N, CA and C of each residue as an Amber inpcrd file, in Angstrom:
protein
   171
  24.1840000   8.4430000  53.6480000  25.1750000   8.1780000  52.6310000
  26.1210000   7.1260000  53.1820000  26.5180000   6.1960000  52.3330000
  27.4860000   5.2070000  52.7500000  28.7970000   5.8630000  53.1270000
  29.3790000   5.3880000  54.2050000  30.6110000   6.0070000  54.6990000
  31.7280000   5.9590000  53.6580000  31.8440000   4.8520000  52.9570000
  32.8970000   4.7180000  51.9480000  32.7360000   5.7140000  50.8210000
  31.5130000   5.8770000  50.3430000  31.2550000   6.8300000  49.2530000
  31.4520000   8.2500000  49.7200000  31.0540000   8.5230000  50.9640000
  31.2160000   9.8690000  51.5030000  32.6900000  10.2500000  51.5520000
  33.5140000   9.3440000  52.0240000  34.9530000   9.5990000  52.1140000
  35.5600000   9.7450000  50.7220000  35.1440000   8.8960000  49.8120000
  35.6670000   8.9460000  48.4440000  35.3260000  10.2840000  47.7740000
  34.0870000  10.7190000  47.9230000  33.6670000  11.9820000  47.3030000
  34.3370000  13.1790000  47.9700000  34.4850000  13.1270000  49.2780000
  35.1740000  14.2110000  49.9840000  36.6460000  14.2410000  49.5720000
  37.2310000  13.0700000  49.3740000  38.6210000  12.9910000  48.9220000
  38.7970000  13.6020000  47.5480000  37.8320000  13.3610000  46.6800000
  37.9050000  13.9250000  45.3190000  37.8220000  15.4530000  45.3780000
  36.9510000  15.9550000  46.2480000  36.8230000  17.4020000  46.4070000
  38.1270000  17.9920000  46.9490000  38.7030000  17.3400000  47.9440000
  39.9570000  17.8130000  48.5380000  41.0970000  17.7460000  47.5330000
  41.1560000  16.6600000  46.7850000  42.1920000  16.4990000  45.7640000
  42.0770000  17.6020000  44.7100000  40.8470000  17.9340000  44.3370000
  40.6260000  19.0050000  43.3740000  41.0760000  20.3450000  43.9090000
  40.7950000  20.6070000  45.1850000  41.2130000  21.8710000  45.8010000
  42.7350000  21.9690000  45.8190000  43.3910000  20.8560000  46.1280000
  44.8540000  20.8270000  46.1450000  45.4190000  21.1090000  44.7560000
  44.8340000  20.4980000  43.7300000  45.2960000  20.7400000  42.3580000
  45.0870000  22.2010000  41.9530000  43.9260000  22.7500000  42.3270000
  43.6490000  24.1400000  41.9760000  44.6550000  25.0690000  42.6500000
  44.9210000  24.8490000  43.9290000  45.8620000  25.6870000  44.6730000
  47.2670000  25.5580000  44.1010000  47.6750000  24.3410000  43.7750000
  49.0000000  24.1200000  43.1920000  49.1000000  24.8130000  41.8360000
  48.0440000  24.6840000  41.0340000  48.0280000  25.3340000  39.7210000
  48.1710000  26.8410000  39.8260000  47.4750000  27.4350000  40.8070000
  47.5840000  28.8830000  41.0160000  48.9960000  29.2570000  41.4360000
  49.5800000  28.4520000  42.3280000  50.9080000  28.7620000  42.8610000
  51.9880000  28.7270000  41.7940000  51.8890000  27.7790000  40.8680000
  52.9260000  27.6540000  39.8510000  52.5430000  28.3050000  38.5230000
  51.3310000  28.8730000  38.4670000  50.9000000  29.5430000  37.2440000
  50.4800000  28.5890000  36.1410000  50.0210000  27.4050000  36.5100000
  49.5930000  26.4060000  35.5370000  48.0680000  26.4410000  35.4490000
  47.5460000  27.1010000  34.4260000  46.1010000  27.2560000  34.2850000
  45.3970000  25.9280000  34.0320000  46.0470000  25.0170000  33.3290000
  45.4570000  23.7140000  33.0480000  45.2370000  22.9240000  34.3400000
  46.2370000  22.9060000  35.1970000  46.1290000  22.1940000  36.4680000
  45.0610000  22.8420000  37.3480000  45.0070000  24.1490000  37.3160000
  44.0110000  24.8930000  38.0840000  42.5940000  24.5250000  37.6150000
  42.3920000  24.4440000  36.3160000  41.0850000  24.0910000  35.7560000
  40.7080000  22.6500000  36.0960000  41.6850000  21.7510000  36.0180000
  41.4210000  20.3540000  36.3790000  41.0070000  20.2530000  37.8460000
  41.6440000  21.0410000  38.6830000  41.3050000  21.0510000  40.0990000
  39.8840000  21.5190000  40.3460000  39.4930000  22.5870000  39.6690000
  38.1230000  23.0850000  39.8150000  37.1210000  22.0500000  39.3230000
  37.4670000  21.3690000  38.2430000  36.5960000  20.3420000  37.6820000
  36.4090000  19.1830000  38.6660000  37.5070000  18.7250000  39.2650000
  37.4240000  17.6230000  40.2300000  36.6090000  18.0240000  41.4510000
  36.7630000  19.2610000  41.8960000  35.9820000  19.7390000  43.0370000
  34.4950000  19.7020000  42.7130000  34.1440000  20.1860000  41.5340000
  32.7400000  20.2190000  41.1300000  32.1730000  18.8060000  41.0340000
  32.9650000  17.8870000  40.5070000  32.5220000  16.5020000  40.3840000
  32.2900000  15.8880000  41.7620000  33.2200000  16.0960000  42.6630000
  33.0770000  15.5710000  44.0250000  31.8740000  16.1640000  44.7300000
  31.6720000  17.4660000  44.5800000  30.5240000  18.1280000  45.2000000
  29.2090000  17.6120000  44.6240000  29.1670000  17.4120000  43.3140000
  27.9530000  16.9160000  42.6690000  27.6200000  15.4980000  43.1380000
  28.6360000  14.6660000  43.2550000  28.4060000  13.2990000  43.7090000
  27.9300000  13.2700000  45.1580000  28.4790000  14.1530000  45.9930000
  28.0340000  14.2330000  47.3820000  26.5700000  14.6620000  47.4300000
  26.1990000  15.6300000  46.6260000  24.8160000  16.1110000  46.6070000
  23.8690000  15.0050000  46.1340000  24.2880000  14.2530000  45.1320000
  23.4610000  13.1580000  44.6250000  23.2640000  12.0840000  45.6890000
  24.3140000  11.7480000  46.4120000  24.2160000  10.7480000  47.4770000
  23.2880000  11.2230000  48.5820000  23.3980000  12.5080000  48.9320000
  22.5340000  13.0520000  49.9850000  21.0710000  13.0090000  49.5500000
  20.8060000  13.3020000  48.2810000  19.4460000  13.2570000  47.7690000
  18.9130000  11.8240000  47.8010000  19.7380000  10.8680000  47.4220000
  19.3310000   9.4660000  47.4620000  19.0210000   9.0490000  48.8930000
  19.8480000   9.4670000  49.8240000  19.6420000   9.1180000  51.2270000
  18.3530000   9.7600000  51.7650000  18.0810000  10.9780000  51.3410000
  16.8660000  11.6540000  51.8020000  15.6160000  10.9240000  51.3210000
  15.6660000  10.3600000  50.1270000  14.5290000   9.6240000  49.5950000
  14.3350000   8.2880000  50.2970000  15.4100000   7.7260000  50.8130000
  15.3210000   6.4280000  51.5070000  14.6310000   6.5510000  52.8640000
  14.7540000   7.7080000  53.4860000  14.2290000   7.8610000  54.8580000
  12.9060000   8.5260000  54.8570000
């Protein structure tokens, strides 16, 4: 996986976790849901990149 994409996708996952935790702390269900969504998106993109890399080698 390209280093730049790996960092970007990991950042999205981390950002989502932060939003989810903040949403839980302040009782904001919308923010919590957005955080879970961003985490899932980041995880999916990481998995797709890993699959692409596996096919290249």
